[in-house]
N, C-alpha and C positions, 0 to 999 in steps of 0.2 A: 286126299283134304282132311276127310274125316277122321283117318288115322294119327295128320298129325291135329290133332283135335285132341282127340282122348289120351294121345302120347301127353301133354301137354298139359291137359288135365288132371292125369293117374303123376306128373311131376312137380305140381303144386300143390297135390293133392297130397302126396310123401314130404312136401318142404316145408307145409305148417303139420306136417302131425310131426317131424323131429322137433322143428320150433320147438312146437306144445311141449311137448313131452323136453324140451331144456331147458325152455322156462319152467317149468313145474317140478325140474331137478332143480333147481336153482331158488327158486319162494320153495324149497323145501328142505334143503339146507339151511338155508337161511333163518329159514321156524326150525331148525332145531337146533341149529349150536346157537338161536337166545334161547331153547328153552331147555337145555343145558342148563349152560350158563347162570340160567335160575336154579332151574332144581340140586346142582351143586350148590351153589350158597345155601338156599334152606333148609339141605341137612344138617351145613354146621352149624349153622342154628339154630336147627334140632339135637346136635352135640352139644348147644352152651359156648361153641365157638364165634364168636361176632366181628372176625376177623375177615367175614368175605366182603368185600364188596365190588358190586354191581352193577359198570357203568356202560353203557348204552348211549350210541349217535341216533341211533334208528324216532323217526318223525309219528311210525303211526302204534297201534294197537298193542303192539306188542314192547314198545320202547316206553308206551306210560305206565306196562306192567312194569319192565326192572325201572322205573326213576320210581316208582310206587313200593319195587322192594327195597330199594337203596337209600329211601325215606326211610324207611324202613324201620333196617338192618341201622341205621345210623343215630335212629330213637330209640333202636333200644342195648346199644352204647351209652352215650346218655345218661337213662337210670340204672346199669350194672355201672356203669363211675361212680352216680350219685352213690349206688348200692355197699361199693366198697371202701368209698370213705367214711360212712357209718360202719361197715364194718372195726374197723378203724380204728374210731371212736372220734372223728372229723363233727361234730354238729353243724357247723357254722355255713353252711350252703345257703345257698341267697334260691328260692325259689324259683322267684320273680326273671331273677340272671339265665334259666337255663333252658340250651336249645332246644327246641321241635317239643316241647311243652305240653301235656295231658293227655286226659284217657286217664283210664282205672289205675295204668301204675303205679304214673308219677303222684298219684293223687294219695294213692296209698302208701310210695315211700316220704310224700307230700306230710302226711298224716303222721308216720311213725316215726322223723326223722323231729315234728312237732310236737307228741309225749312221747319221747325220747329227751330231749332238752325239759319237757314240767321234770319226768319219774330225777335227774340228774339237779335240775334247782331243787327239788323234795326234798332231796340224799343231801345237798350242798345246802343248805338252811338244816334240819335235821345237823351234823356235825360239827354248827358254829352255837346250836342251838347245846346239845353235848357239850360245847367244849368252856362254854360260857357257864352249864353248869357243874364242871368239871375242878378250876377254877374256885368257884364259888364253895365247895366242896374242900378242895383243896385249906384257902384262905380257911374257914371254918374249920378247919380239923386244925389251923396253927391254931388257932384265936386258943382255940379249947387245948391245944397243947401247952401252951403256954399260959392258961388262967389254973391249971391243974395246979 
């Protein structure tokens, strides 16, 4: 009877150890695959490539981290889109309708666009003043040539 109890305990302990190893391996693979996905996306972003997407259907802490990483990527994409429009000379964007607006980068972009709009307006007004002055000079010169 004693041998039977010891044998049963050994079998139960071995089963528990094997089950523990399998569960730990499964959890480790799950965590490592999520971290690998995040690391890959972060490396792309660090290199200036905002095409990375991080999708997660997990509802644990790592899933939360991956969803926040995806939000950050989308926010950076939105800011890059604004910068691309500005680089092409388009100052018509409405920052109130900007997706995921907020933060230092978006504030800096908005201030930059506002300043560029003011500069463009000043240049336009200056050009109109120069045009009006040149027309006056032309008219005066024509009057002088007719009067001479």
